N, C-alpha and C positions, 0 to 999 in steps of 0.2 A: 568432330574429329579434325585434327591439323591438316593443312594443305599438302604436306610432305606425306603424312600417312596415307591420305586419300590417292594421291598420285601413284605411291607405291603398290597399293592395293589394285589400281586400275592397270599398271602395268603387269602386275602379278595375274590379273585376271586375263590380259591379252595373252600371256603367256600360256596359260591353260588353255584357250580357246586355241591357241595355234598347235598345241600340244595334242589335242583333240583332233584336228584336222590331220595331222600327221599320222596318228592312230588310224583314221579311216582310211588314209592313202596306204599305210602298211597293210591293213586289213585287206583291201582291194588288192594288194600286190601279193598277198599271200594266198588269195584264192586264184589269183592269174597264173600264169606260165611261169612267172620268173620268181623263185624262191628268194626270200631276204634273208640275210645273214643276221641272226638274232643280237650277237655281240655286235655289229656295226650299227644297228637299229639302236640298241642301247648306249653306244656312244655317241651316237648322232643325237639322240634325246638329251644325253648329259652336256653336251656341247650346246645345245639351244637353250637347256635351262640355265647353263653359266653365262650365255650371253643375254638371257633374259636379266639376270641377277646384276650383270654390270650395268645394262641399260637402266637399271631401278636404282642403283647405288650412284651412278652418273646423274639420274634425275634429282635423287634425295640431296646431294652435294650442291647441285646447282640451285634447289629451292633453299637449301640452308644458306647459302651465301647473300641470297635475296630478302631473307628474313631481316626487318628492321627490328632492333630492340629498342623499345620505349623508354624514355628517361623518366625514372621513377623518382627523382630526386624532389619534386615538387611534393609527390605524395607522401616520401618519407619524411620530409621536413614537416608537413601536417602530423603525420603521426607523432613523431617526435615531441612535438608540441603539444599533443594530445595527452602523450604518455607523462610529459612532466606535469600537466595540469593534474592528471589523476594522482601522480605521487605527491604533489603538493597537498592535494585534498585527504590523502592519506595519511600523510603526517599531522596534517590539522586534528584529524579525527584520533589519531594515535596520543597526542597531546591533550585530548579533552577529560577532564575530571572524571566524568562519568563512565569513561571506558577503562580507567585505571583501579575502579573500585571492584571488591571482590564480594562474593555474597554475604560474608560476615558486616563488611561496610555498609551495604544495600539494607540490611536488616536493620542495623544501628539507626541509619539514616531515616527509615521508615518509621521504627518505634518512635525516634524523636518528634516526626512529624505529627504521628499520630498523639502523643503527648501534648504536643502544642496545639494541636486542633481540639482535643478534649478539654484542655483547660480552656481555651476559648469559649468553648460550649458551655462549661460549668461555669463561667462567669457570665455568660449572658443568661442561663437559666436562673443563676441566683439574683441577678438584676430583675429579670421578670417576677421571679417569687418575692422580692422585696417590693416592688411595685405592687404587685397583686396584695401583699398584706397591707400597704399603705390604704390602698383604694378600700379593701375590707373594713379598715378600723375607721376609715372617714364615714362611709355607709352606716357601720353601726352606731356611730356618734349621733349621725343624722337622723336615723331611726329612733335613738333613745332621746333625743331632743324632742323629736316629732312626739312621741309618746308622753314626754313630759309636758309638752305644749297641751295635749290633749286633756291631760290629767288636770293642768291648771285650768283650763278652759271650763272643765265641769265644777272644779273648785268654785271657780268666779260666778260661773252660771247658778250653783247652788246659793253662794253667799246673797247674790241679788235675789233670788227667788225668796231666801229668808228675810233678807231685809225688807221686801217688798211685804210679805206676810207679816212681818212684825209691824209695820207701819200700818198698815190696814188695820190691825188688831188695836194699835194703841189709838189710831184716829176713831175706832169704833167706841172703845172705852172712854176717850175723852169727849166724844160727842154724847154720850149718855150721860156723863156728870155734867156737862155743861148745858145741856140742852134740854 
């Protein structure tokens, strides 16, 4: 609560206390032997209230004159600089290409980006498939070569065995005729 309002309330409260004492005095006199004129008492009460209001207003105007108004120029300058910075940022944001796009532009950009990504994925998949096919062909050729080598070994061993058998038979036959 400002000081002027507090002092006004204090003066008003003092006036109410004084008015209460006056009523006690009037009630005592009304019980006593001297009757009090009600109109005179009302005017006296009104006079006291007006005097109280004058004192309160005098105190308020004296307090108002003593109030020092702070210098807000530095604070206002800071606020102005902050506002200019905000306006600059807003201008930069407004000039951003992303904010100038509408829903249709966004949809087209997303579709183009997804086509590019899918194309890159498709190319990577094709390269992997091509590499897999090449490895499969190399392994198939290696297995075919191994099978051919096995078959060739069987033929060589068979021929050698056959040659040894024919040689033994010829040796036996020659030994019988020569011998």
